[in-house]
N, CA, C, O and the ligand as a Tripos MOL2 file, in Angstrom:
@<TRIPOS>MOLECULE
protein
  313   311    79     0     0
PROTEIN
NO_CHARGES

@<TRIPOS>ATOM
      1 N          22.5740   13.4800   82.1590 N.3       1 MET1
      2 CA         23.7890   13.6120   81.3820 C.3       1 MET1
      3 C          25.0230   13.0320   82.1350 C.2       1 MET1
      4 O          25.1230   13.1440   83.3570 O.2       1 MET1
      5 N          25.9270   12.4310   81.3950 N.am      2 ALA2
      6 CA         27.1210   12.0120   81.9930 C.3       2 ALA2
      7 C          28.2440   12.1920   81.0630 C.2       2 ALA2
      8 O          28.0990   12.1490   79.8420 O.2       2 ALA2
      9 N          29.4420   12.4060   81.6960 N.am      3 THR3
     10 CA         30.6380   12.4420   80.7890 C.3       3 THR3
     11 C          31.2180   11.0510   80.6490 C.2       3 THR3
     12 O          30.8440   10.1380   81.3850 O.2       3 THR3
     13 N          32.1330   10.8890   79.7020 N.am      4 GLU4
     14 CA         32.7500    9.5730   79.5590 C.3       4 GLU4
     15 C          33.4520    9.1350   80.8340 C.2       4 GLU4
     16 O          33.4720    7.9610   81.2040 O.2       4 GLU4
     17 N          34.0380   10.1590   81.5000 N.am      5 GLN5
     18 CA         34.6640    9.8900   82.7900 C.3       5 GLN5
     19 C          33.7370    9.4220   83.8070 C.2       5 GLN5
     20 O          34.0960    8.5020   84.5430 O.2       5 GLN5
     21 N          32.5260    9.9730   83.9420 N.am      6 ASP6
     22 CA         31.5190    9.5320   84.8850 C.3       6 ASP6
     23 C          31.1690    8.0550   84.6010 C.2       6 ASP6
     24 O          31.0720    7.2040   85.4860 O.2       6 ASP6
     25 N          30.9830    7.8250   83.2480 N.am      7 LEU7
     26 CA         30.5560    6.4470   82.8410 C.3       7 LEU7
     27 C          31.6890    5.4330   83.1820 C.2       7 LEU7
     28 O          31.4200    4.3110   83.6120 O.2       7 LEU7
     29 N          32.9370    5.8550   82.9820 N.am      8 GLN8
     30 CA         33.9920    4.9170   83.3030 C.3       8 GLN8
     31 C          34.0630    4.5350   84.7840 C.2       8 GLN8
     32 O          34.3690    3.4060   85.1690 O.2       8 GLN8
     33 N          33.7640    5.5370   85.5650 N.am      9 SER9
     34 CA         33.7310    5.3300   87.0370 C.3       9 SER9
     35 C          32.5910    4.4370   87.4470 C.2       9 SER9
     36 O          32.7530    3.5340   88.2680 O.2       9 SER9
     37 N          31.4290    4.6960   86.8640 N.am     10 LEU10
     38 CA         30.2550    3.8980   87.0840 C.3      10 LEU10
     39 C          30.5030    2.4190   86.6640 C.2      10 LEU10
     40 O          30.1820    1.4720   87.3820 O.2      10 LEU10
     41 N          31.0660    2.3000   85.5120 N.am     11 PHE11
     42 CA         31.3220    0.9500   84.9360 C.3      11 PHE11
     43 C          32.2710    0.1930   85.7920 C.2      11 PHE11
     44 O          32.0620   -0.9960   86.0320 O.2      11 PHE11
     45 N          33.3230    0.8330   86.2730 N.am     12 THR12
     46 CA         34.3210    0.2170   87.1430 C.3      12 THR12
     47 C          33.6430   -0.2710   88.4700 C.2      12 THR12
     48 O          33.8920   -1.3750   88.9540 O.2      12 THR12
     49 N          32.8060    0.5900   89.0030 N.am     13 ASN13
     50 CA         32.0730    0.1520   90.2440 C.3      13 ASN13
     51 C          31.1370   -1.0010   90.0140 C.2      13 ASN13
     52 O          30.9830   -1.8700   90.8720 O.2      13 ASN13
     53 N          30.5170   -1.0110   88.8710 N.am     14 LEU14
     54 CA         29.5800   -2.1180   88.5600 C.3      14 LEU14
     55 C          30.2420   -3.4400   88.2960 C.2      14 LEU14
     56 O          29.7320   -4.5030   88.6500 O.2      14 LEU14
     57 N          31.4240   -3.3460   87.6460 N.am     15 ASP15
     58 CA         32.1550   -4.5530   87.2920 C.3      15 ASP15
     59 C          32.9460   -5.1960   88.4290 C.2      15 ASP15
     60 O          34.1740   -5.1310   88.4820 O.2      15 ASP15
     61 N          32.2240   -5.7930   89.2990 N.am     16 ARG16
     62 CA         32.7690   -6.3100   90.5310 C.3      16 ARG16
     63 C          33.8680   -7.3180   90.3520 C.2      16 ARG16
     64 O          34.8710   -7.3000   91.0650 O.2      16 ARG16
     65 N          33.6730   -8.2140   89.3780 N.am     17 ASP17
     66 CA         34.7520   -9.2250   89.1670 C.3      17 ASP17
     67 C          35.8730   -8.6960   88.2280 C.2      17 ASP17
     68 O          36.8320   -9.4190   87.9580 O.2      17 ASP17
     69 N          35.7580   -7.4680   87.7410 N.am     18 GLN18
     70 CA         36.7440   -6.7830   86.9780 C.3      18 GLN18
     71 C          37.1370   -7.5920   85.7140 C.2      18 GLN18
     72 O          38.3100   -7.6790   85.3510 O.2      18 GLN18
     73 N          36.1150   -8.1750   85.0670 N.am     19 ASP19
     74 CA         36.4950   -8.8760   83.8100 C.3      19 ASP19
     75 C          36.1870   -7.9870   82.5880 C.2      19 ASP19
     76 O          36.1680   -8.4830   81.4610 O.2      19 ASP19
     77 N          35.9530   -6.7150   82.7930 N.am     20 GLY20
     78 CA         35.7720   -5.7730   81.6540 C.3      20 GLY20
     79 C          34.3740   -5.7950   81.0670 C.2      20 GLY20
     80 O          34.1000   -5.1360   80.0630 O.2      20 GLY20
     81 N          33.4710   -6.5720   81.7110 N.am     21 LYS21
     82 CA         32.0840   -6.5960   81.2750 C.3      21 LYS21
     83 C          31.1830   -6.4950   82.4690 C.2      21 LYS21
     84 O          31.5130   -6.9820   83.5500 O.2      21 LYS21
     85 N          29.9900   -5.8360   82.2740 N.am     22 VAL22
     86 CA         29.0750   -5.8090   83.3380 C.3      22 VAL22
     87 C          27.9130   -6.7880   82.9760 C.2      22 VAL22
     88 O          27.2480   -6.6700   81.9470 O.2      22 VAL22
     89 N          27.7350   -7.7140   83.8610 N.am     23 SER23
     90 CA         26.6990   -8.8080   83.6440 C.3      23 SER23
     91 C          25.3790   -8.3670   84.2600 C.2      23 SER23
     92 O          25.3200   -7.4200   85.0440 O.2      23 SER23
     93 N          24.3380   -9.0690   83.8870 N.am     24 LEU24
     94 CA         22.9960   -8.9070   84.4500 C.3      24 LEU24
     95 C          23.1050   -9.0070   85.9430 C.2      24 LEU24
     96 O          22.5580   -8.1600   86.6500 O.2      24 LEU24
     97 N          23.7790   -9.9900   86.4480 N.am     25 GLU25
     98 CA         23.9140  -10.1690   87.8850 C.3      25 GLU25
     99 C          24.5530   -8.9660   88.5210 C.2      25 GLU25
    100 O          24.0960   -8.4960   89.5630 O.2      25 GLU25
    101 N          25.5970   -8.4600   87.9150 N.am     26 GLU26
    102 CA         26.2560   -7.2920   88.5150 C.3      26 GLU26
    103 C          25.3700   -6.0730   88.5290 C.2      26 GLU26
    104 O          25.4340   -5.2540   89.4460 O.2      26 GLU26
    105 N          24.5400   -5.9560   87.5080 N.am     27 LEU27
    106 CA         23.5900   -4.7970   87.5100 C.3      27 LEU27
    107 C          22.6280   -4.9520   88.6830 C.2      27 LEU27
    108 O          22.3170   -3.9880   89.3830 O.2      27 LEU27
    109 N          22.1500   -6.2280   88.8900 N.am     28 PHE28
    110 CA         21.1760   -6.3840   90.0110 C.3      28 PHE28
    111 C          21.8960   -6.2540   91.3670 C.2      28 PHE28
    112 O          21.2220   -5.9560   92.3530 O.2      28 PHE28
    113 N          23.1820   -6.4510   91.4770 N.am     29 LEU29
    114 CA         23.8560   -6.3410   92.7640 C.3      29 LEU29
    115 C          24.0180   -4.8590   93.1610 C.2      29 LEU29
    116 O          24.2430   -4.5680   94.3360 O.2      29 LEU29
    117 N          23.9100   -3.9400   92.2270 N.am     30 SER30
    118 CA         24.0480   -2.5670   92.5720 C.3      30 SER30
    119 C          22.8690   -1.6800   92.0450 C.2      30 SER30
    120 O          23.0080   -0.9240   91.0840 O.2      30 SER30
    121 N          21.7100   -1.8240   92.7330 N.am     31 PRO31
    122 CA         20.4610   -1.1540   92.3010 C.3      31 PRO31
    123 C          20.6650    0.3810   92.1510 C.2      31 PRO31
    124 O          20.1330    0.9710   91.2110 O.2      31 PRO31
    125 N          21.3890    0.9990   93.0150 N.am     32 GLY32
    126 CA         21.5760    2.4230   92.9140 C.3      32 GLY32
    127 C          22.2800    2.8220   91.6310 C.2      32 GLY32
    128 O          21.8380    3.7410   90.9410 O.2      32 GLY32
    129 N          23.3650    2.1480   91.3050 N.am     33 LEU33
    130 CA         24.1500    2.4460   90.0870 C.3      33 LEU33
    131 C          23.3310    1.9940   88.9200 C.2      33 LEU33
    132 O          23.3710    2.6490   87.8780 O.2      33 LEU33
    133 N          22.6030    0.9380   89.0190 N.am     34 ASN34
    134 CA         21.7690    0.4610   87.8990 C.3      34 ASN34
    135 C          20.7350    1.5330   87.5580 C.2      34 ASN34
    136 O          20.4670    1.7960   86.3860 O.2      34 ASN34
    137 N          20.1690    2.1360   88.5660 N.am     35 ALA35
    138 CA         19.1550    3.1860   88.3280 C.3      35 ALA35
    139 C          19.7460    4.3550   87.5000 C.2      35 ALA35
    140 O          19.0800    4.9220   86.6340 O.2      35 ALA35
    141 N          20.9980    4.6850   87.7960 N.am     36 ILE36
    142 CA         21.6610    5.7930   87.0720 C.3      36 ILE36
    143 C          21.8520    5.2790   85.6150 C.2      36 ILE36
    144 O          21.5650    6.0010   84.6600 O.2      36 ILE36
    145 N          22.3210    4.0740   85.4670 N.am     37 ILE37
    146 CA         22.5200    3.5790   84.0800 C.3      37 ILE37
    147 C          21.2310    3.5040   83.2790 C.2      37 ILE37
    148 O          21.2140    3.8310   82.0930 O.2      37 ILE37
    149 N          20.1900    3.0890   83.8990 N.am     38 SER38
    150 CA         18.8520    3.0160   83.2550 C.3      38 SER38
    151 C          18.4380    4.4180   82.7980 C.2      38 SER38
    152 O          17.9120    4.5970   81.6990 O.2      38 SER38
    153 N          18.6870    5.4130   83.6670 N.am     39 SER39
    154 CA         18.2400    6.7550   83.3370 C.3      39 SER39
    155 C          19.0860    7.2920   82.1530 C.2      39 SER39
    156 O          18.5570    7.8890   81.2150 O.2      39 SER39
    157 N          20.3930    7.0630   82.2290 N.am     40 GLU40
    158 CA         21.3120    7.6070   81.1930 C.3      40 GLU40
    159 C          21.1390    6.9080   79.8370 C.2      40 GLU40
    160 O          21.4580    7.4570   78.7820 O.2      40 GLU40
    161 N          20.6310    5.7000   79.9070 N.am     41 THR41
    162 CA         20.4280    4.9770   78.6730 C.3      41 THR41
    163 C          18.9610    4.8830   78.1720 C.2      41 THR41
    164 O          18.6650    4.2710   77.1460 O.2      41 THR41
    165 N          18.0580    5.5300   78.9590 N.am     42 ASN42
    166 CA         16.6210    5.4650   78.6560 C.3      42 ASN42
    167 C          16.1200    4.0690   78.5550 C.2      42 ASN42
    168 O          15.2710    3.7860   77.7100 O.2      42 ASN42
    169 N          16.6100    3.1710   79.3860 N.am     43 THR43
    170 CA         16.0330    1.7990   79.4580 C.3      43 THR43
    171 C          15.3290    1.6290   80.7950 C.2      43 THR43
    172 O          15.6010    2.3370   81.7650 O.2      43 THR43
    173 N          14.3860    0.6330   80.8130 N.am     44 SER44
    174 CA         13.5910    0.5270   82.0230 C.3      44 SER44
    175 C          14.0960   -0.6490   82.9480 C.2      44 SER44
    176 O          13.6910   -0.7600   84.1050 O.2      44 SER44
    177 N          14.9530   -1.4760   82.4090 N.am     45 SER45
    178 CA         15.4000   -2.6000   83.2060 C.3      45 SER45
    179 C          16.7910   -3.0540   82.7090 C.2      45 SER45
    180 O          17.1560   -2.7770   81.5670 O.2      45 SER45
    181 N          17.5500   -3.7370   83.5480 N.am     46 PRO46
    182 CA         18.7880   -4.2750   83.1310 C.3      46 PRO46
    183 C          18.6020   -5.2390   81.8560 C.2      46 PRO46
    184 O          19.3960   -5.2390   80.9150 O.2      46 PRO46
    185 N          17.5170   -6.0240   81.9270 N.am     47 GLN47
    186 CA         17.2610   -6.8700   80.7850 C.3      47 GLN47
    187 C          17.1690   -6.1430   79.4660 C.2      47 GLN47
    188 O          17.7070   -6.5560   78.4380 O.2      47 GLN47
    189 N          16.4480   -5.0210   79.5540 N.am     48 GLU48
    190 CA         16.2180   -4.1930   78.3080 C.3      48 GLU48
    191 C          17.5840   -3.6660   77.8690 C.2      48 GLU48
    192 O          17.9230   -3.7050   76.6860 O.2      48 GLU48
    193 N          18.3660   -3.1730   78.8360 N.am     49 LEU49
    194 CA         19.6560   -2.6170   78.4680 C.3      49 LEU49
    195 C          20.5140   -3.6540   77.7680 C.2      49 LEU49
    196 O          21.1030   -3.3730   76.7240 O.2      49 LEU49
    197 N          20.5900   -4.8370   78.3280 N.am     50 LEU50
    198 CA         21.4510   -5.8910   77.7470 C.3      50 LEU50
    199 C          20.9520   -6.3890   76.4060 C.2      50 LEU50
    200 O          21.7400   -6.6460   75.4950 O.2      50 LEU50
    201 N          19.6150   -6.5280   76.2860 N.am     51 SER51
    202 CA         19.1060   -7.0310   75.0070 C.3      51 SER51
    203 C          19.1810   -5.9680   73.9050 C.2      51 SER51
    204 O          19.2530   -6.3130   72.7250 O.2      51 SER51
    205 N          19.1660   -4.7440   74.2560 N.am     52 ARG52
    206 CA         19.3200   -3.7220   73.2130 C.3      52 ARG52
    207 C          20.7800   -3.3660   72.9030 C.2      52 ARG52
    208 O          21.1110   -3.0700   71.7550 O.2      52 ARG52
    209 N          21.6580   -3.3930   73.9250 N.am     53 TYR53
    210 CA         23.0030   -2.8650   73.6480 C.3      53 TYR53
    211 C          24.0900   -3.8890   74.0020 C.2      53 TYR53
    212 O          25.2250   -3.6970   73.5660 O.2      53 TYR53
    213 N          23.8370   -4.9160   74.7280 N.am     54 GLY54
    214 CA         24.9010   -5.8510   75.0330 C.3      54 GLY54
    215 C          24.8910   -6.9140   73.9160 C.2      54 GLY54
    216 O          24.0140   -7.7740   73.8420 O.2      54 GLY54
    217 N          25.9250   -6.8020   73.0480 N.am     55 LEU55
    218 CA         25.8150   -7.5820   71.8390 C.3      55 LEU55
    219 C          26.5520   -8.9030   72.0200 C.2      55 LEU55
    220 O          26.5590   -9.6850   71.0690 O.2      55 LEU55
    221 N          27.1520   -9.2120   73.1150 N.am     56 ASP56
    222 CA         27.8350  -10.4770   73.2560 C.3      56 ASP56
    223 C          26.7730  -11.5860   73.6740 C.2      56 ASP56
    224 O          25.6260  -11.2830   74.0020 O.2      56 ASP56
    225 N          27.2140  -12.8090   73.6390 N.am     57 GLU57
    226 CA         26.2160  -13.8170   73.8940 C.3      57 GLU57
    227 C          26.0490  -14.2010   75.3130 C.2      57 GLU57
    228 O          25.1790  -15.0040   75.6490 O.2      57 GLU57
    229 N          26.9010  -13.6220   76.1950 N.am     58 GLU58
    230 CA         26.8740  -13.9400   77.6470 C.3      58 GLU58
    231 C          25.9270  -13.0750   78.4230 C.2      58 GLU58
    232 O          25.8000  -13.2390   79.6360 O.2      58 GLU58
    233 N          25.2630  -12.1680   77.7740 N.am     59 GLY59
    234 CA         24.3090  -11.3180   78.4760 C.3      59 GLY59
    235 C          25.0350  -10.3610   79.4140 C.2      59 GLY59
    236 O          24.6940  -10.2180   80.5880 O.2      59 GLY59
    237 N          26.0670   -9.7010   78.8380 N.am     60 SER60
    238 CA         26.7700   -8.6670   79.5700 C.3      60 SER60
    239 C          27.0580   -7.5330   78.6040 C.2      60 SER60
    240 O          26.8930   -7.6430   77.3890 O.2      60 SER60
    241 N          27.4980   -6.4360   79.2080 N.am     61 ILE61
    242 CA         27.7540   -5.2190   78.3320 C.3      61 ILE61
    243 C          29.1690   -4.7720   78.6190 C.2      61 ILE61
    244 O          29.6370   -4.8240   79.7570 O.2      61 ILE61
    245 N          29.8580   -4.3230   77.5460 N.am     62 THR62
    246 CA         31.2180   -3.7320   77.6900 C.3      62 THR62
    247 C          31.0900   -2.3150   77.8700 C.2      62 THR62
    248 O          30.0100   -1.7590   77.6700 O.2      62 THR62
    249 N          32.2050   -1.6380   78.2660 N.am     63 PHE63
    250 CA         32.1720   -0.1410   78.3960 C.3      63 PHE63
    251 C          31.8820    0.4730   77.0820 C.2      63 PHE63
    252 O          31.0770    1.4040   77.0390 O.2      63 PHE63
    253 N          32.4830    0.0260   75.9600 N.am     64 GLU64
    254 CA         32.1520    0.6210   74.7260 C.3      64 GLU64
    255 C          30.6880    0.5710   74.3470 C.2      64 GLU64
    256 O          30.1350    1.5180   73.7880 O.2      64 GLU64
    257 N          30.0760   -0.5520   74.6620 N.am     65 GLU65
    258 CA         28.6730   -0.7860   74.3300 C.3      65 GLU65
    259 C          27.7920    0.1770   75.2670 C.2      65 GLU65
    260 O          26.7740    0.7220   74.8390 O.2      65 GLU65
    261 N          28.2390    0.3330   76.5110 N.am     66 LEU66
    262 CA         27.5070    1.1900   77.4040 C.3      66 LEU66
    263 C          27.5900    2.6530   76.9120 C.2      66 LEU66
    264 O          26.6040    3.3890   76.9130 O.2      66 LEU66
    265 N          28.8180    3.0410   76.4900 N.am     67 LYS67
    266 CA         28.9740    4.3700   76.0710 C.3      67 LYS67
    267 C          28.1530    4.6560   74.8480 C.2      67 LYS67
    268 O          27.6020    5.7490   74.7130 O.2      67 LYS67
    269 N          28.0520    3.6660   73.9220 N.am     68 GLU68
    270 CA         27.2500    3.8210   72.7210 C.3      68 GLU68
    271 C          25.7620    3.9790   73.1420 C.2      68 GLU68
    272 O          25.0310    4.7870   72.5690 O.2      68 GLU68
    273 N          25.3480    3.2100   74.1270 N.am     69 ALA69
    274 CA         23.9500    3.2740   74.5790 C.3      69 ALA69
    275 C          23.6120    4.6120   75.0800 C.2      69 ALA69
    276 O          22.5470    5.1440   74.7680 O.2      69 ALA69
    277 N          24.4860    5.1870   75.8560 N.am     70 VAL70
    278 CA         24.2920    6.5950   76.4760 C.3      70 VAL70
    279 C          24.3510    7.6480   75.3300 C.2      70 VAL70
    280 O          23.6140    8.6340   75.3250 O.2      70 VAL70
    281 N          25.2310    7.3970   74.3970 N.am     71 LYS71
    282 CA         25.3270    8.3330   73.2730 C.3      71 LYS71
    283 C          24.0390    8.3300   72.4440 C.2      71 LYS71
    284 O          23.5460    9.3730   72.0140 O.2      71 LYS71
    285 N          23.5130    7.1110   72.2360 N.am     72 LYS72
    286 CA         22.2170    7.0190   71.5020 C.3      72 LYS72
    287 C          21.0990    7.7230   72.2160 C.2      72 LYS72
    288 O          20.2070    8.2910   71.5860 O.2      72 LYS72
    289 N          21.1420    7.6910   73.5340 N.am     73 ALA73
    290 CA         20.0550    8.3360   74.3250 C.3      73 ALA73
    291 C          20.3110    9.8380   74.4420 C.2      73 ALA73
    292 O          19.5900   10.5480   75.1430 O.2      73 ALA73
    293 N          21.3460   10.3100   73.7480 N.am     74 ASN74
    294 CA         21.6950   11.7560   73.8020 C.3      74 ASN74
    295 C          22.0280   12.1830   75.2010 C.2      74 ASN74
    296 O          21.7150   13.3110   75.5830 O.2      74 ASN74
    297 N          22.6520   11.3280   75.9830 N.am     75 ASN75
    298 CA         22.9720   11.7470   77.3700 C.3      75 ASN75
    299 C          24.5140   11.7530   77.6110 C.2      75 ASN75
    300 O          24.9830   11.8310   78.7460 O.2      75 ASN75
    301 N          25.2600   11.6690   76.5050 N.am     76 LEU76
    302 CA         26.7430   11.7490   76.7230 C.3      76 LEU76
    303 C          27.1610   13.1720   76.5490 C.2      76 LEU76
    304 O          26.9910   13.7720   75.4880 O.2      76 LEU76
    305 N          27.7230   13.7130   77.6310 N.am     77 SER77
    306 CA         28.1920   15.0690   77.4880 C.3      77 SER77
    307 C          29.7550   15.0950   77.3830 C.2      77 SER77
    308 O          30.4400   14.2050   77.8870 O.2      77 SER77
    309 N          30.2710   16.1350   76.7190 N.am     78 SER78
    310 CA         31.7190   16.0950   76.5240 C.3      78 SER78
    311 C          32.4100   17.0300   77.4510 C.2      78 SER78
    312 O          33.6370   17.1290   77.4270 O.2      78 SER78
    313 CA         31.9710   -8.2920   85.4060 Ca       79 CA79
@<TRIPOS>BOND
     1     1     2 1
     2     2     3 1
     3     3     4 2
     4     3     5 am
     5     5     6 1
     6     6     7 1
     7     7     8 2
     8     7     9 am
     9     9    10 1
    10    10    11 1
    11    11    12 2
    12    11    13 am
    13    13    14 1
    14    14    15 1
    15    15    16 2
    16    15    17 am
    17    17    18 1
    18    18    19 1
    19    19    20 2
    20    19    21 am
    21    21    22 1
    22    22    23 1
    23    23    24 2
    24    23    25 am
    25    25    26 1
    26    26    27 1
    27    27    28 2
    28    27    29 am
    29    29    30 1
    30    30    31 1
    31    31    32 2
    32    31    33 am
    33    33    34 1
    34    34    35 1
    35    35    36 2
    36    35    37 am
    37    37    38 1
    38    38    39 1
    39    39    40 2
    40    39    41 am
    41    41    42 1
    42    42    43 1
    43    43    44 2
    44    43    45 am
    45    45    46 1
    46    46    47 1
    47    47    48 2
    48    47    49 am
    49    49    50 1
    50    50    51 1
    51    51    52 2
    52    51    53 am
    53    53    54 1
    54    54    55 1
    55    55    56 2
    56    55    57 am
    57    57    58 1
    58    58    59 1
    59    59    60 2
    60    59    61 am
    61    61    62 1
    62    62    63 1
    63    63    64 2
    64    63    65 am
    65    65    66 1
    66    66    67 1
    67    67    68 2
    68    67    69 am
    69    69    70 1
    70    70    71 1
    71    71    72 2
    72    71    73 am
    73    73    74 1
    74    74    75 1
    75    75    76 2
    76    75    77 am
    77    77    78 1
    78    78    79 1
    79    79    80 2
    80    79    81 am
    81    81    82 1
    82    82    83 1
    83    83    84 2
    84    83    85 am
    85    85    86 1
    86    86    87 1
    87    87    88 2
    88    87    89 am
    89    89    90 1
    90    90    91 1
    91    91    92 2
    92    91    93 am
    93    93    94 1
    94    94    95 1
    95    95    96 2
    96    95    97 am
    97    97    98 1
    98    98    99 1
    99    99   100 2
   100    99   101 am
   101   101   102 1
   102   102   103 1
   103   103   104 2
   104   103   105 am
   105   105   106 1
   106   106   107 1
   107   107   108 2
   108   107   109 am
   109   109   110 1
   110   110   111 1
   111   111   112 2
   112   111   113 am
   113   113   114 1
   114   114   115 1
   115   115   116 2
   116   115   117 am
   117   117   118 1
   118   118   119 1
   119   119   120 2
   120   119   121 am
   121   121   122 1
   122   122   123 1
   123   123   124 2
   124   123   125 am
   125   125   126 1
   126   126   127 1
   127   127   128 2
   128   127   129 am
   129   129   130 1
   130   130   131 1
   131   131   132 2
   132   131   133 am
   133   133   134 1
   134   134   135 1
   135   135   136 2
   136   135   137 am
   137   137   138 1
   138   138   139 1
   139   139   140 2
   140   139   141 am
   141   141   142 1
   142   142   143 1
   143   143   144 2
   144   143   145 am
   145   145   146 1
   146   146   147 1
   147   147   148 2
   148   147   149 am
   149   149   150 1
   150   150   151 1
   151   151   152 2
   152   151   153 am
   153   153   154 1
   154   154   155 1
   155   155   156 2
   156   155   157 am
   157   157   158 1
   158   158   159 1
   159   159   160 2
   160   159   161 am
   161   161   162 1
   162   162   163 1
   163   163   164 2
   164   163   165 am
   165   165   166 1
   166   166   167 1
   167   167   168 2
   168   167   169 am
   169   169   170 1
   170   170   171 1
   171   171   172 2
   172   171   173 am
   173   173   174 1
   174   174   175 1
   175   175   176 2
   176   175   177 am
   177   177   178 1
   178   178   179 1
   179   179   180 2
   180   179   181 am
   181   181   182 1
   182   182   183 1
   183   183   184 2
   184   183   185 am
   185   185   186 1
   186   186   187 1
   187   187   188 2
   188   187   189 am
   189   189   190 1
   190   190   191 1
   191   191   192 2
   192   191   193 am
   193   193   194 1
   194   194   195 1
   195   195   196 2
   196   195   197 am
   197   197   198 1
   198   198   199 1
   199   199   200 2
   200   199   201 am
   201   201   202 1
   202   202   203 1
   203   203   204 2
   204   203   205 am
   205   205   206 1
   206   206   207 1
   207   207   208 2
   208   207   209 am
   209   209   210 1
   210   210   211 1
   211   211   212 2
   212   211   213 am
   213   213   214 1
   214   214   215 1
   215   215   216 2
   216   215   217 am
   217   217   218 1
   218   218   219 1
   219   219   220 2
   220   219   221 am
   221   221   222 1
   222   222   223 1
   223   223   224 2
   224   223   225 am
   225   225   226 1
   226   226   227 1
   227   227   228 2
   228   227   229 am
   229   229   230 1
   230   230   231 1
   231   231   232 2
   232   231   233 am
   233   233   234 1
   234   234   235 1
   235   235   236 2
   236   235   237 am
   237   237   238 1
   238   238   239 1
   239   239   240 2
   240   239   241 am
   241   241   242 1
   242   242   243 1
   243   243   244 2
   244   243   245 am
   245   245   246 1
   246   246   247 1
   247   247   248 2
   248   247   249 am
   249   249   250 1
   250   250   251 1
   251   251   252 2
   252   251   253 am
   253   253   254 1
   254   254   255 1
   255   255   256 2
   256   255   257 am
   257   257   258 1
   258   258   259 1
   259   259   260 2
   260   259   261 am
   261   261   262 1
   262   262   263 1
   263   263   264 2
   264   263   265 am
   265   265   266 1
   266   266   267 1
   267   267   268 2
   268   267   269 am
   269   269   270 1
   270   270   271 1
   271   271   272 2
   272   271   273 am
   273   273   274 1
   274   274   275 1
   275   275   276 2
   276   275   277 am
   277   277   278 1
   278   278   279 1
   279   279   280 2
   280   279   281 am
   281   281   282 1
   282   282   283 1
   283   283   284 2
   284   283   285 am
   285   285   286 1
   286   286   287 1
   287   287   288 2
   288   287   289 am
   289   289   290 1
   290   290   291 1
   291   291   292 2
   292   291   293 am
   293   293   294 1
   294   294   295 1
   295   295   296 2
   296   295   297 am
   297   297   298 1
   298   298   299 1
   299   299   300 2
   300   299   301 am
   301   301   302 1
   302   302   303 1
   303   303   304 2
   304   303   305 am
   305   305   306 1
   306   306   307 1
   307   307   308 2
   308   307   309 am
   309   309   310 1
   310   310   311 1
   311   311   312 2
@<TRIPOS>SUBSTRUCTURE
     1 MET1         2 RESIDUE 1 A MET
     2 ALA2         6 RESIDUE 1 A ALA
     3 THR3        10 RESIDUE 1 A THR
     4 GLU4        14 RESIDUE 1 A GLU
     5 GLN5        18 RESIDUE 1 A GLN
     6 ASP6        22 RESIDUE 1 A ASP
     7 LEU7        26 RESIDUE 1 A LEU
     8 GLN8        30 RESIDUE 1 A GLN
     9 SER9        34 RESIDUE 1 A SER
    10 LEU10       38 RESIDUE 1 A LEU
    11 PHE11       42 RESIDUE 1 A PHE
    12 THR12       46 RESIDUE 1 A THR
    13 ASN13       50 RESIDUE 1 A ASN
    14 LEU14       54 RESIDUE 1 A LEU
    15 ASP15       58 RESIDUE 1 A ASP
    16 ARG16       62 RESIDUE 1 A ARG
    17 ASP17       66 RESIDUE 1 A ASP
    18 GLN18       70 RESIDUE 1 A GLN
    19 ASP19       74 RESIDUE 1 A ASP
    20 GLY20       78 RESIDUE 1 A GLY
    21 LYS21       82 RESIDUE 1 A LYS
    22 VAL22       86 RESIDUE 1 A VAL
    23 SER23       90 RESIDUE 1 A SER
    24 LEU24       94 RESIDUE 1 A LEU
    25 GLU25       98 RESIDUE 1 A GLU
    26 GLU26      102 RESIDUE 1 A GLU
    27 LEU27      106 RESIDUE 1 A LEU
    28 PHE28      110 RESIDUE 1 A PHE
    29 LEU29      114 RESIDUE 1 A LEU
    30 SER30      118 RESIDUE 1 A SER
    31 PRO31      122 RESIDUE 1 A PRO
    32 GLY32      126 RESIDUE 1 A GLY
    33 LEU33      130 RESIDUE 1 A LEU
    34 ASN34      134 RESIDUE 1 A ASN
    35 ALA35      138 RESIDUE 1 A ALA
    36 ILE36      142 RESIDUE 1 A ILE
    37 ILE37      146 RESIDUE 1 A ILE
    38 SER38      150 RESIDUE 1 A SER
    39 SER39      154 RESIDUE 1 A SER
    40 GLU40      158 RESIDUE 1 A GLU
    41 THR41      162 RESIDUE 1 A THR
    42 ASN42      166 RESIDUE 1 A ASN
    43 THR43      170 RESIDUE 1 A THR
    44 SER44      174 RESIDUE 1 A SER
    45 SER45      178 RESIDUE 1 A SER
    46 PRO46      182 RESIDUE 1 A PRO
    47 GLN47      186 RESIDUE 1 A GLN
    48 GLU48      190 RESIDUE 1 A GLU
    49 LEU49      194 RESIDUE 1 A LEU
    50 LEU50      198 RESIDUE 1 A LEU
    51 SER51      202 RESIDUE 1 A SER
    52 ARG52      206 RESIDUE 1 A ARG
    53 TYR53      210 RESIDUE 1 A TYR
    54 GLY54      214 RESIDUE 1 A GLY
    55 LEU55      218 RESIDUE 1 A LEU
    56 ASP56      222 RESIDUE 1 A ASP
    57 GLU57      226 RESIDUE 1 A GLU
    58 GLU58      230 RESIDUE 1 A GLU
    59 GLY59      234 RESIDUE 1 A GLY
    60 SER60      238 RESIDUE 1 A SER
    61 ILE61      242 RESIDUE 1 A ILE
    62 THR62      246 RESIDUE 1 A THR
    63 PHE63      250 RESIDUE 1 A PHE
    64 GLU64      254 RESIDUE 1 A GLU
    65 GLU65      258 RESIDUE 1 A GLU
    66 LEU66      262 RESIDUE 1 A LEU
    67 LYS67      266 RESIDUE 1 A LYS
    68 GLU68      270 RESIDUE 1 A GLU
    69 ALA69      274 RESIDUE 1 A ALA
    70 VAL70      278 RESIDUE 1 A VAL
    71 LYS71      282 RESIDUE 1 A LYS
    72 LYS72      286 RESIDUE 1 A LYS
    73 ALA73      290 RESIDUE 1 A ALA
    74 ASN74      294 RESIDUE 1 A ASN
    75 ASN75      298 RESIDUE 1 A ASN
    76 LEU76      302 RESIDUE 1 A LEU
    77 SER77      306 RESIDUE 1 A SER
    78 SER78      310 RESIDUE 1 A SER
    79 CA79       313 GROUP 0 **** ****
């Protein structure tokens, strides 16, 4: 389980170039954080996360999309 605040902090750490999106490359650059994201979203790989929840064409995920993914996995706590 994670709170929105936890997710925001995770997202900020993953978004190394601070463009507001987390790319496949950024997920691979932080295996520890990626493992947490996988667990919170019930996905088995960054590719699965992006194909299921990252709806933009560049293969990246926004904070809103990530939050939605965690919510759908019933892991968002308030
Ligand atoms: Ca980024």
